[in-house]
Structures are given as structure tokens and as C-alpha cells.
C-alpha positions as CSV (number, residue, x, y, z in Angstrom):
1,M,48.7,-0.9,2.7
2,I,45.6,-1.4,0.2
3,K,47.4,-5.0,-0.3
4,N,47.4,-5.5,3.2
5,L,43.6,-4.4,3.8
6,F,42.8,-6.8,0.6
7,V,44.4,-9.7,2.0
8,T,42.8,-8.8,5.2
9,L,39.5,-8.5,3.8
10,L,39.6,-11.6,2.2
11,L,40.9,-13.8,5.1
12,I,37.8,-12.4,7.0
13,C,35.3,-13.5,4.0
14,G,36.6,-17.0,3.9
15,L,36.5,-17.8,7.8
16,T,32.7,-16.1,7.4
17,L,32.4,-18.5,4.1
18,S,33.6,-21.1,6.1
19,S,31.8,-20.5,9.2
20,N,28.4,-20.5,7.4
21,A,29.2,-23.5,5.5
22,Q,27.2,-26.4,5.6
23,Y,28.0,-30.6,4.8
24,I,24.8,-32.0,4.6
25,H,21.6,-30.5,3.7
26,F,18.2,-30.7,5.2
27,D,14.9,-31.6,3.8
28,A,14.0,-28.8,7.0
29,D,16.1,-28.5,9.4
30,S,13.9,-26.5,12.1
31,V,10.1,-28.1,12.4
32,F,7.1,-27.5,14.6
33,L,5.8,-30.4,15.8
34,G,2.3,-28.8,16.9
35,K,0.2,-29.3,20.0
36,L,0.9,-32.8,21.7
37,S,-0.4,-34.9,24.4
38,Y,1.2,-35.3,27.7
39,T,0.2,-38.9,27.4
40,E,2.1,-39.8,24.9
41,D,5.3,-41.5,26.1
42,T,7.2,-41.3,22.9
43,I,7.6,-38.5,20.0
44,E,9.7,-39.5,17.0
45,H,10.8,-37.1,14.3
46,T,13.2,-37.7,11.2
47,F,15.4,-35.0,9.3
48,P,16.2,-36.5,6.2
49,F,19.9,-35.1,5.0
50,K,21.8,-35.2,1.9
51,V,25.2,-34.7,1.4
52,D,26.3,-31.7,-1.3
53,G,29.2,-29.8,0.8
54,A,31.5,-32.3,1.0
55,S,33.1,-34.8,-1.1
56,S,32.0,-37.5,2.1
57,I,31.3,-36.9,5.6
58,Q,31.1,-39.3,8.7
59,I,28.9,-38.4,11.7
60,D,31.0,-38.4,14.3
61,T,28.6,-37.7,17.4
62,V,24.9,-36.1,17.9
63,I,24.8,-33.9,20.9
64,T,21.4,-32.8,22.5
65,D,20.6,-29.8,24.5
66,C,18.1,-32.3,27.1
67,G,17.8,-35.8,28.4
68,C,14.9,-35.9,27.0
69,L,15.9,-36.2,23.3
70,I,17.4,-39.6,21.9
71,P,19.2,-39.3,18.6
72,T,20.1,-42.4,16.5
73,Y,22.3,-41.6,13.5
74,P,24.7,-43.3,10.6
75,T,28.1,-43.6,12.1
76,N,29.4,-45.0,8.4
77,E,30.8,-42.5,5.4
78,I,28.1,-40.8,3.5
79,K,29.6,-39.6,0.2
80,K,28.4,-36.9,-1.8
81,G,24.9,-36.9,-3.5
82,Q,23.7,-39.8,-1.4
83,K,21.0,-39.4,2.0
84,G,20.6,-40.3,5.2
85,E,18.7,-39.4,8.1
86,I,18.8,-38.5,11.7
87,K,16.1,-39.6,14.0
88,I,15.3,-38.0,17.3
89,S,13.5,-39.5,19.9
90,F,11.8,-36.8,22.3
91,M,10.1,-38.2,25.8
92,P,7.8,-35.2,27.1
93,Y,8.0,-34.7,30.5
94,K,6.1,-31.6,31.3
95,A,3.5,-29.3,30.0
96,G,3.4,-26.1,27.9
97,P,6.2,-25.0,25.2
98,F,9.0,-26.4,24.2
99,S,12.1,-25.9,21.9
100,K,14.9,-28.2,21.7
101,E,18.1,-28.2,19.3
102,V,20.6,-30.9,18.3
103,T,24.0,-30.6,17.5
104,I,25.7,-32.6,14.7
105,K,29.4,-33.2,14.9
106,F,31.5,-34.6,11.7
107,K,34.8,-36.7,12.1
108,S,37.9,-34.7,11.1
109,R,35.7,-31.4,10.4
110,K,35.6,-28.0,12.6
111,I,32.2,-27.1,11.4
112,T,28.6,-28.4,13.4
113,Q,25.2,-28.1,12.0
114,T,21.9,-28.0,14.4
115,V,18.6,-29.2,13.9
116,K,15.3,-28.1,15.9
117,L,12.4,-29.4,17.6
118,A,9.8,-27.3,18.6
119,G,5.7,-28.0,20.4
120,F,3.4,-27.4,22.8
121,I,2.6,-30.2,25.4
122,R,-1.1,-29.8,26.3
123,P,-1.5,-30.5,30.4
124,Y,-2.9,-34.1,30.9
125,K,-6.1,-33.4,32.9
126,L,-7.6,-32.0,30.2
127,S,-10.1,-33.9,28.1
128,A,-10.8,-33.7,24.7
129,K,-14.5,-32.2,25.3
130,Q,-12.4,-29.4,27.4
131,L,-9.7,-28.7,24.8
132,Y,-12.2,-28.7,22.0
133,P,-15.7,-27.9,23.4
134,Y,-17.7,-26.9,20.4
135,E,-18.6,-30.0,18.4
136,N,-20.1,-30.0,15.0
137,G,-21.1,-32.7,12.6
138,G,-18.3,-35.2,14.6
139,I,-15.6,-32.8,14.4
140,R,-15.0,-30.7,17.4
141,W,-13.3,-27.1,17.5
142,G,-11.8,-25.5,20.2
143,H,-12.6,-22.0,19.2
144,K,-16.1,-21.0,17.6
145,K,-14.2,-18.8,15.3
146,V,-10.4,-18.9,13.6
147,S,-9.4,-15.2,14.0
148,F,-6.6,-13.6,12.1
149,G,-7.2,-10.5,13.7
150,N,-6.6,-7.4,11.7
151,L,-4.9,-7.3,8.4
152,T,-4.0,-5.0,5.9
153,A,-5.0,-6.2,2.4
154,Q,-1.6,-7.4,0.8
155,G,0.3,-10.7,1.4
156,I,-1.1,-14.0,2.6
157,T,-1.4,-14.9,6.2
158,S,-1.9,-18.0,7.3
159,K,-2.5,-19.8,10.7
160,T,-2.5,-23.7,11.8
161,V,-6.3,-24.7,12.8
162,Y,-6.6,-27.8,15.3
163,F,-9.8,-29.7,15.2
164,Y,-10.2,-32.9,17.1
165,N,-12.1,-36.1,15.2
166,D,-14.9,-37.1,17.6
167,T,-15.8,-40.0,15.4
168,E,-15.5,-43.9,15.4
169,D,-13.2,-43.6,12.0
170,T,-10.2,-42.4,10.3
171,L,-11.1,-39.7,8.7
172,F,-9.2,-38.5,5.3
173,F,-8.2,-35.1,3.7
174,E,-9.2,-36.5,0.1
175,K,-11.4,-33.9,-1.6
176,P,-11.0,-29.9,-1.5
177,S,-13.0,-28.3,0.7
178,L,-15.6,-25.3,-1.3
179,L,-13.9,-22.0,-0.2
180,P,-14.2,-18.4,-1.1
181,D,-11.3,-17.5,-3.6
182,H,-9.6,-15.1,-0.6
183,L,-9.3,-18.6,1.4
184,G,-7.2,-21.8,1.0
185,I,-6.4,-25.0,2.7
186,L,-3.2,-27.0,2.7
187,I,-2.6,-29.9,4.4
188,D,0.9,-31.6,5.0
189,S,1.2,-35.3,4.1
190,T,2.0,-36.5,7.6
191,R,-1.5,-35.1,8.2
192,Y,-3.5,-36.0,5.7
193,S,-5.6,-38.9,7.7
194,V,-6.9,-38.5,11.0
195,K,-7.1,-41.6,13.5
196,P,-10.5,-41.9,15.5
197,K,-10.8,-39.7,19.2
198,S,-7.2,-38.2,17.7
199,E,-6.4,-34.3,16.6
200,G,-5.7,-32.9,13.3
201,S,-4.7,-29.7,12.0
202,F,-4.4,-28.1,8.3
203,E,-3.1,-25.0,7.0
204,L,-5.7,-22.2,6.4
205,F,-4.6,-19.5,4.2
206,I,-6.0,-16.3,3.5
207,K,-5.1,-13.6,0.7
208,P,-6.6,-10.2,1.9
209,E,-6.6,-8.5,-1.4
210,D,-8.9,-10.8,-2.7
211,R,-11.5,-10.1,-0.5
212,I,-14.5,-7.7,-1.9
213,E,-15.4,-6.8,1.5
214,F,-13.4,-4.6,3.6
215,G,-13.5,-4.0,7.4
216,Y,-14.4,-6.7,10.0
217,A,-16.0,-9.6,8.2
218,Q,-16.3,-13.8,8.4
219,D,-16.8,-16.6,6.7
220,T,-18.6,-19.9,7.0
221,I,-16.9,-23.0,6.2
222,N,-17.6,-26.9,5.9
223,L,-14.4,-28.6,6.3
224,L,-14.5,-31.9,4.2
225,L,-13.4,-35.3,5.3
226,S,-14.0,-38.6,4.3
227,K,-14.1,-41.9,5.7
228,G,-12.3,-43.4,3.4
229,T,-15.5,-45.0,1.6
230,K,-18.1,-42.6,-0.4
231,E,-19.7,-41.5,2.9
232,E,-18.2,-37.9,4.0
233,V,-18.1,-36.1,7.1
234,T,-18.8,-32.1,6.8
235,S,-17.9,-30.0,9.9
236,E,-19.1,-26.1,10.0
237,F,-16.4,-23.3,11.1
238,I,-16.2,-19.9,11.0
239,V,-13.2,-17.5,9.4
240,S,-13.3,-13.9,10.3
241,A,-10.6,-11.2,9.8
242,S,-10.9,-7.3,9.7
243,I,-8.9,-6.3,6.2
244,H,-8.1,-2.5,6.1
245,Y,-6.1,-1.0,2.9
246,P,-2.6,-1.3,3.1
247,E,-0.4,1.8,3.7
248,S,1.5,3.5,0.6
249,Q,5.1,3.2,1.2
250,G,7.9,5.3,-0.1
251,D,7.7,9.2,-0.6
252,G,5.5,8.9,-3.8
253,P,2.1,10.6,-4.3
254,K,-0.6,9.9,-2.0
255,P,-4.2,10.4,-1.0
256,K,-5.2,12.5,1.9
257,M,-8.5,12.5,3.5
258,N,-10.0,15.7,4.8
259,L,-12.8,15.6,7.0
260,S,-14.3,18.8,8.8
261,S,-14.8,17.0,12.0
262,T,-15.2,13.5,13.3
263,Y,-18.0,14.4,15.6
264,I,-21.1,15.1,14.4
265,N,-23.8,17.1,16.7
266,L,-27.4,16.7,15.3
267,G,-28.8,18.5,18.4
268,N,-32.3,17.3,19.3
269,V,-33.4,14.7,16.5
270,K,-37.3,13.8,16.2
271,N,-37.5,10.2,16.8
272,D,-39.0,9.4,13.5
273,G,-36.6,8.0,11.3
274,L,-36.6,10.6,8.9
275,K,-33.6,12.7,9.8
276,I,-31.0,12.4,7.3
277,I,-26.7,12.9,8.2
278,S,-24.2,14.1,5.3
279,L,-20.9,13.9,5.9
280,S,-18.3,15.7,3.0
281,V,-15.2,13.7,2.7
282,M,-12.3,16.2,0.6
283,N,-9.3,14.5,-1.1
284,T,-6.1,17.3,-0.6
285,G,-3.5,14.2,-1.2
286,E,-2.0,14.4,-4.8
287,I,-3.7,11.1,-6.1
288,P,-7.1,9.9,-6.4
289,L,-8.8,9.0,-2.9
290,K,-10.8,5.9,-2.6
291,I,-13.8,5.3,-0.2
292,L,-13.5,1.4,0.3
293,K,-16.2,1.1,2.4
294,V,-18.6,2.7,4.9
295,E,-20.1,0.8,7.2
296,A,-23.0,1.9,9.6
297,N,-23.2,0.6,12.9
298,H,-26.4,0.2,15.4
299,G,-29.0,3.2,14.5
300,L,-27.5,4.6,11.6
301,E,-28.5,3.1,7.7
302,L,-26.1,4.0,4.7
303,L,-28.2,5.5,2.1
304,S,-25.7,6.7,-0.5
305,V,-22.1,7.4,-1.2
306,E,-21.7,10.6,-3.8
307,D,-18.3,9.2,-5.3
308,E,-16.4,6.0,-4.6
309,D,-13.2,7.8,-6.1
310,I,-12.3,11.3,-5.3
311,Q,-9.9,13.4,-7.0
312,P,-7.2,15.5,-5.9
313,L,-8.9,18.5,-4.0
314,E,-12.7,17.2,-4.9
315,S,-15.2,16.3,-2.5
316,S,-17.8,13.6,-2.5
317,N,-20.9,13.3,0.0
318,I,-21.6,10.5,2.4
319,N,-25.3,10.4,3.3
320,L,-27.1,8.3,6.2
321,R,-30.2,7.8,7.9
322,F,-30.7,8.3,11.4
323,L,-33.0,5.3,12.1
324,E,-35.8,5.4,15.3
325,T,-35.4,4.4,18.6
326,A,-37.1,2.6,21.8
327,R,-36.3,5.2,23.6
328,T,-35.8,9.0,24.0
329,G,-33.0,10.9,25.3
330,K,-28.9,11.4,24.7
331,E,-27.7,9.1,22.1
332,I,-24.2,8.6,20.6
333,R,-24.1,6.8,17.5
334,S,-21.4,5.6,15.0
335,F,-20.5,4.9,11.5
336,T,-16.7,3.5,10.2
337,L,-14.9,5.0,6.8
338,F,-12.3,2.8,5.1
339,T,-10.1,4.5,2.8
340,N,-6.7,4.3,1.1
341,D,-5.3,7.1,2.7
342,P,-2.0,5.6,4.0
343,T,-2.2,8.3,7.4
344,D,-5.5,7.4,8.0
345,P,-7.0,3.9,6.8
346,V,-9.7,3.4,9.1
347,T,-11.7,6.4,10.8
348,I,-14.5,6.1,13.2
349,I,-17.5,9.0,13.1
350,S,-19.4,9.5,15.9
351,V,-22.7,11.3,15.8
352,K,-24.4,12.5,19.2
353,A,-27.9,13.7,19.1
354,N,-31.0,14.2,21.5
355,V,-33.7,11.8,20.4
356,V,-37.2,14.0,21.6
357,K,-40.9,12.6,20.8
């Protein structure tokens, strides 16, 4: 019984390995082409490969899932260690996102392999000024800011940033742009140069834990491009992100922030800017609680944080000033507290007051 079960498992494993086997290894078998113009008649992409899963292979046919794709491929025998390429010509036919799959079949072999092309075709009616409405230094941007949204302070996040070369010159990524430590730019070798009146792109990376400031912040960056001579083109863009402390993983000891309330009612407050607000923060956890940042919003001023590292069962006071206002009456102001409490890393404290003369 056990022997038969063992043989059955071997057969299943063998079938699984066989079905997952690959005869040729592609440099990249899934490619995102980015945002493409509707006006382009034909877009071509080449998939280089190397034979490494068999002594030799011969491609029988290449099947596309759309009539908009035309494959070109070698039909001769290719031995192990040798290289080849499959070229795909794509003819855009409608605006919007696309994802196309190409299947490669081999002679005398049951296994097939696939490669994928994806991208986005822009509507043909939109001009460069409509697509990239913000101009700076001869470069047009689609948005005023490159926003990474909400991030935890761990790992690396990236996004593709597109821009438009509105000059009459071909521009090159010859020199690195000056960036803060938590940001990085990667240029694909195929996008090293950007032709006049055409679109370019680069990968922008952010490493949140390397940025000193938590919460919402933004950096102003100058993209540096060369005209192929000593002359340079610089264009300013803004990178924004809201970074929070990462949640703890597992069942290990954690800090725990304890507040008497997230709502402070000051009652009547004289409009002289002398009112001081004190909030006591206690750590009821097992390891130190870190106050990473206190962000005073409109109408409040941060004065001091008694202790940024709060030991277990100890507390720290945060002191703020209630600023003068141009009017009297009921007001609600707030400040934001960033900590390493994994269950509550960002807390907004509301402050209510009736401002009187």
C-alpha cells in the first residue's frame, strides 16, 4: 500500500515538473510597454531567449491571441546554449489598457511557453498639452506631484513617472539627478534618450525608512537631462508621500499607547495665544513606545515633547499652544500623533474651544 502510494506520488511530481519545465529562457517573458500613442501604426518588441532546458529545440509555430499581433520567429533547430529571439509586431486598434499573450509551440514536444505584452494606448484626440498640462524647464508633466500615497516605513516602493520632452532637442539621461537619500531614479537602457516632442519615462524609487520625517511630507526634485552637449535641461517636480511606522509582526512584545481621550474640550479660551494644552501619553505595552512625530495642524503650535521614548508603564507629556484667531466663537482644531504602536500608529487628537475676547 505504502509502496503504491509512493509510486503514485512520484508520478504526480514527475507530471508537475514536466508541465512546469521550460525549454527556452527569456530575458523577460512579461513586458509592460507603458503608455503608447494611438497614432503609432506599429509597435515592435523583441523577446530574446536562450535554449537551456533541452539539448536542442525547434519552434513549430507561434500563436497569438489577437489578430493585432504578428510574430516573427526562427524555424531552424537551435541547440542548447544558443540564443534566438521572437519579434512581435503590435498594431494598436483602440484606446485603453491592453494585455496580449503569445504561445510558443515546439516540434515533437508537448510543452508550450508563453510571453506577454501589456500597456496602455492613449486616446488619439488628446494633445501633448492636454496629456501633460504642467510645463517646467521645457519638460511637461501630467501632474503637479508624483504621489506615493500612504506608505509604511519599510521596504522599497517604485512607480513609473512619465513626462514629455517639449524641446526641439533629443535629451539624454547622462548625469544623475541630485536626490535625497530616500529617493532614487532608475533609467531603462531602452529609454536612455528622449526624442523631441515625445514621451519619456523613468522609475522613481522611495525607501520610506530612510526619510527622517514621518507623516505627510514632500520633496522638490530637479530632473537633470543633457542635450548631448555641455548644455543641460533641468525640470522641477514634487514627490509626496505619507509615511507611517510599520506594524509589528508576530506575537512578540509590542508597545501600547494609552490616552485618556482623543478629544480635548478646553471650554472658554481667551483669544490671546497664551492657552497651553498638555496631553499625557502612557505606554501600557511591554517595550518602549516611540513618539516619532507630533504634527500640529492649523491653529496649534507644538512647544515640547517631554520624552520621545516612553518606557513600559511610564508616561510623557506633549505640550502645545492654542494660537490666536481672527474670529471668536466655537472652533475645533487638531494635531496628529505618530508612534510605533502597531495597532494605532497614527492618532488624530481633536481640540474644541469656545474662543472669547
